[in-house]
C-alpha positions in Angstrom: 17.2 -70.4 42.9 21.0 -70.1 42.9 23.0 -72.8 41.2 26.7 -73.2 41.9 29.3 -75.0 39.9 31.6 -75.6 42.9 30.6 -77.9 45.7 29.4 -76.3 48.9 31.5 -76.7 52.1 29.6 -79.9 53.2 30.1 -81.6 49.9 33.7 -80.5 49.7 34.6 -81.5 53.3 32.6 -84.6 54.0 33.7 -88.0 52.8 30.5 -88.5 50.9 31.4 -85.6 48.6 29.3 -85.2 45.6 26.9 -88.0 46.7 25.2 -85.5 49.1 22.8 -83.1 47.4 23.6 -79.4 47.9 21.6 -77.8 50.8 20.1 -75.3 48.3 18.2 -78.2 46.7 16.3 -78.8 49.9 15.6 -75.1 50.5 14.7 -74.0 47.0 12.9 -77.3 46.3 11.2 -78.8 49.4 11.1 -75.7 51.8 10.0 -73.1 49.3 7.6 -75.5 47.6 6.0 -76.1 51.0 5.9 -72.4 51.7 4.2 -71.9 48.3 1.5 -74.3 49.4 0.7 -71.9 52.3 1.1 -68.8 50.1 4.2 -68.0 52.2 7.2 -68.1 49.8 9.7 -65.3 50.0 12.3 -63.9 47.7 15.8 -65.3 48.0 18.6 -64.6 45.5 20.0 -61.9 43.3 17.7 -61.7 40.3 14.9 -59.4 41.2 13.3 -56.0 40.9 12.1 -54.6 44.2 10.0 -51.5 44.6 12.0 -48.7 46.2 8.9 -47.8 48.2 8.9 -51.3 49.8 12.6 -51.2 50.6 12.6 -47.7 52.1 9.4 -48.5 54.0 11.3 -51.1 56.0 14.3 -48.9 56.6 16.5 -50.3 53.7 18.0 -53.7 53.0 18.7 -55.9 56.0 22.4 -55.8 56.8 22.3 -57.5 60.2 22.5 -61.0 58.7 24.2 -63.0 56.0 20.8 -64.0 54.6 20.0 -60.4 53.8 17.7 -61.3 50.8 15.4 -63.5 52.9 15.5 -61.2 55.9 14.6 -58.2 53.7 11.8 -60.2 52.0 10.4 -61.2 55.4 10.5 -57.6 56.7 8.6 -56.5 53.6 6.0 -59.2 54.0 5.4 -58.1 57.6 4.6 -54.6 56.2 2.1 -55.9 53.7 4.4 -56.1 50.6 4.2 -59.4 48.8 
């Protein structure tokens, strides 16, 4: 998972500030752990090695979204990679 030193926009702009856990904690902890239970986790982040054949097989990295890592991973899973 990604870990950031600076607070996210919710932490920075809400009155509760650093008392609110970062949203990444929920995603990389609860959501991905739940997905793992169902053998359905997917790659998110920047530290990975991905087979060229898998990426070219889906037409390249997803660029139509700001969550390109997850979107690319989901496209690869649909094609049987994973």
